[in-house]
C-alpha positions as MATLAB code, in Angstrom:
seq = 'MPKRGDVRFDVPLYTVAEAARYVKVPESTYGTWARGYDRTLRDPRGRRRKVHGDPVIAAFPAAKRSQPVVPFVGLAESMVLAAFRKGGVSLQHIRQTIPLLKAQIGTHHALAFERLHTDGAVILFDFAHRGGNDEEAAEQLSGLTRIVDGQRVFAEVVRDYLRRITYGDDGWAAELVLPYGDHEVLKIRPDRAAGRPLFVRGGAPLDDVVSRWRAGDRLADLAADYEVPTDDLEDALRAAVEVAA';
ca = [
     282.817  112.189   89.621;
     283.909  115.853   89.316;
     281.592  118.428   87.781;
     281.474  118.859   83.990;
     284.084  121.321   82.787;
     286.854  120.014   84.983;
     290.009  120.428   82.969;
     291.523  117.358   84.620;
     288.947  115.068   82.918;
     287.564  116.978   79.934;
     290.562  118.377   77.981;
     292.972  116.205   76.027;
     296.384  117.570   76.821;
     299.043  115.085   75.797;
     299.788  112.827   72.771;
     300.590  109.183   73.555;
     304.292  109.875   72.799;
     304.381  112.794   75.287;
     302.522  110.982   78.108;
     304.726  107.932   77.578;
     307.865  110.122   77.962;
     306.505  111.802   81.065;
     305.930  108.584   82.942;
     308.936  106.652   81.350;
     307.326  103.827   79.613;
     307.644  102.732   75.940;
     305.287  104.439   73.607;
     304.033  101.153   72.267;
     303.063  100.131   75.852;
     301.370  103.374   76.514;
     299.496  103.115   73.236;
     297.927   99.820   74.469;
     296.963  101.506   77.768;
     295.283  104.458   75.900;
     293.756  102.684   72.915;
     293.506   99.032   73.886;
     294.374   96.413   71.314;
     293.130   93.647   69.049;
     295.586   90.912   68.109;
     295.619   87.545   66.375;
     297.863   84.990   68.061;
     298.809   81.504   66.918;
     299.041   78.452   69.169;
     301.711   75.808   68.732;
     299.498   73.941   66.293;
     299.130   77.036   64.084;
     295.571   77.724   65.091;
     294.621   81.352   65.342;
     292.725   83.105   68.042;
     291.805   86.739   68.557;
     292.769   88.571   71.734;
     291.150   91.863   72.850;
     292.319   94.291   75.511;
     290.284   97.358   76.517;
     291.960  100.796   77.310;
     292.974  101.018   80.850;
     293.429  104.751   81.212;
     291.296  107.779   80.242;
     291.863  108.859   76.574;
     289.959  110.413   73.811;
     289.686  109.129   70.285;
     292.028  110.875   67.703;
     291.973  111.250   63.987;
     295.770  111.885   63.830;
     298.667  110.259   65.605;
     300.101  113.697   66.609;
     296.825  114.780   68.173;
     296.586  115.146   72.024;
     294.317  112.440   73.403;
     295.338  111.942   77.131;
     293.705  114.197   79.683;
     295.395  114.872   83.001;
     293.390  112.103   84.686;
     294.738  109.641   82.168;
     298.281  110.779   82.817;
     297.774  110.363   86.532;
     296.344  106.843   85.952;
     299.371  105.950   83.851;
     301.685  107.080   86.711;
     300.176  104.340   88.795;
     300.435  101.765   86.076;
     304.036  102.727   85.584;
     304.585  102.130   89.348;
     303.004   98.674   88.980;
     305.268   97.884   86.087;
     308.242   99.080   88.214;
     307.001   96.636   90.848;
     307.376   93.712   88.433;
     303.694   93.163   87.430;
     303.067   92.207   83.832;
     300.512   94.126   81.822;
     298.380   91.037   81.628;
     298.029   90.918   85.466;
     297.644   94.646   85.752;
     294.675   94.352   83.474;
     293.102   91.772   85.776;
     293.239   94.230   88.733;
     291.619   97.209   87.026;
     287.966   96.071   87.283;
     288.560   95.084   90.902;
     290.057   98.416   91.844;
     287.202  100.280   90.181;
     284.593   98.163   92.116;
     286.321   98.391   95.424;
     287.273  102.103   95.267;
     283.908  102.929   93.733;
     284.868  105.020   90.774;
     285.737  104.474   87.071;
     289.016  106.333   87.466;
     290.124  104.459   90.555;
     293.876  104.824   89.726;
     293.658  108.620   90.005;
     291.701  108.686   93.199;
     293.304  109.175   96.598;
     291.752  106.144   98.059;
     293.972  104.017   95.909;
     296.896  105.306   97.925;
     295.304  104.424  101.238;
     293.465  101.157  100.526;
     294.976   99.842   97.256;
     297.621   97.693   98.844;
     295.137   95.703  100.942;
     292.704   95.408   97.961;
     295.497   93.992   95.674;
     296.973   91.773   98.304;
     293.537   90.172   99.138;
     292.897   89.747   95.395;
     296.259   88.023   94.820;
     295.497   85.407   97.459;
     291.920   84.675   96.379;
     291.331   81.172   95.035;
     291.478   80.896   91.258;
     294.433   83.240   90.633;
     297.538   81.497   89.098;
     300.757   81.400   91.098;
     302.534   83.907   88.874;
     299.803   86.520   89.268;
     299.708   85.995   93.047;
     303.480   86.374   93.275;
     303.632   89.432   91.114;
     300.746   91.296   92.843;
     301.956   90.320   96.333;
     305.344   91.840   95.454;
     303.595   95.214   95.202;
     302.954   95.269   98.937;
     304.785   95.067  102.245;
     303.888   95.053  105.963;
     305.050   98.206  107.717;
     304.117   98.858  111.405;
     301.488   96.061  111.147;
     299.829   97.630  108.205;
     299.778   96.436  104.601;
     301.096   99.147  102.368;
     302.594   99.448   98.819;
     306.204   98.430   98.373;
     308.726  101.173   98.236;
     309.136  101.173   94.505;
     305.362  101.819   94.101;
     305.237  104.367   96.917;
     307.955  106.302   95.145;
     305.611  106.902   92.280;
     302.387  107.411   94.334;
     303.931  110.029   96.604;
     304.633  112.053   93.425;
     300.814  112.519   93.055;
     299.132  115.383   95.002;
     295.408  115.084   95.391;
     292.861  117.947   95.494;
     290.281  118.480   98.147;
     287.892  116.398   96.100;
     290.229  113.325   96.274;
     291.159  113.460   92.571;
     294.815  113.798   91.450;
     295.606  117.471   90.921;
     299.368  117.616   90.504;
     302.091  115.195   89.338;
     305.802  115.345   89.910;
     307.461  113.495   87.018;
     309.977  110.650   87.670;
     313.055  112.620   86.384;
     316.234  112.800   88.390;
     316.842  111.610   91.938;
     314.767  114.463   93.345;
     311.729  116.514   92.369;
     312.601  118.366   89.141;
     309.486  118.730   87.009;
     305.774  118.936   87.835;
     302.510  119.136   85.908;
     299.293  120.891   86.831;
     296.484  120.915   84.316;
     295.494  124.401   85.307;
     298.908  125.992   84.658;
     300.855  126.400   81.389;
     298.220  124.303   79.551;
     299.331  121.303   81.505;
     302.968  121.481   80.237;
     305.762  120.524   82.580;
     307.031  123.211   84.977;
     310.211  123.221   87.147;
     309.384  122.507   90.709;
     311.915  125.043   91.834;
     311.436  128.364   90.056;
     308.276  127.397   88.296;
     309.608  128.009   84.777;
     307.902  126.125   81.805;
     310.260  123.433   80.538;
     309.534  124.167   76.938;
     310.701  127.817   77.333;
     313.954  126.609   78.921;
     314.609  123.960   76.283;
     313.933  126.500   73.486;
     316.524  128.927   74.807;
     319.044  126.194   75.564;
     318.745  124.832   71.938;
     319.256  128.435   70.787;
     322.591  128.447   72.586;
     322.057  130.010   75.905;
     324.380  128.930   78.730;
     323.136  126.941   81.731;
     324.402  129.624   84.170;
     322.256  132.277   82.364;
     319.196  130.012   82.303;
     319.598  129.252   85.963;
     319.846  132.935   86.767;
     316.989  134.024   84.567;
     314.476  131.381   85.561;
     315.753  130.807   89.154;
     316.068  127.167   88.575;
     319.032  125.184   90.196;
     321.608  124.146   87.665;
     321.260  120.476   88.734;
     317.617  120.627   87.873;
     318.381  122.147   84.488;
     320.817  119.437   83.767;
     318.432  116.584   84.623;
     315.667  118.077   82.597;
     317.762  118.970   79.536;
     319.450  115.470   79.627;
     315.953  114.021   79.298;
     315.228  116.350   76.431;
     318.394  115.264   74.544;
     317.552  111.595   75.076;
     314.025  112.123   73.599;
     315.396  114.043   70.580;
     317.934  111.207   69.919;
];
């Protein structure tokens, strides 16, 4: 584990709503990742049973809904979970893999550690084909991987998310490129701009650009002032409009 005082782990930077928006999953889904859940289900005969799910990403407790609870490491973990969802794996089966990945990779925050990128495909494929797993779980988890040049690697849809994660010298996630647009538009570093999104080209804080755009500034002026390509501005501002709607 990193040393105490590491901003990636120790500082809550994002609300559940913000983090969900950044990795493009429903807020309700992200809430179960960050907080876990307790539900009461009924079977066909009307009998009730309680179902519990633990949190699967790093998050702090919060007294208010609008309070930041997700640290950068939790956001990095949720990028990987979003990739698994994109790959067609249900939340139920994702939850089955978390303890395995923690044990095999050797850290509590396995989803934010570089070894997941290198060894995770083999670990998940082997788990999918162990005895005792149902056919649906095996099929979904197997779908996350492919054979490339004789090596078992993650499928392209998963790799597209994982390649957006840059790791530090200590092996932990240090920078994320958010899944906005067809190319790299926005990035997040916990040690810059209080962890708020920055444009990859030009480096301007998204919040500053959005504020000026809402005040009526033209795209051409924003592009010139912040040295951000117009296409990048359009992709980011389109996302801002969708969120506001």
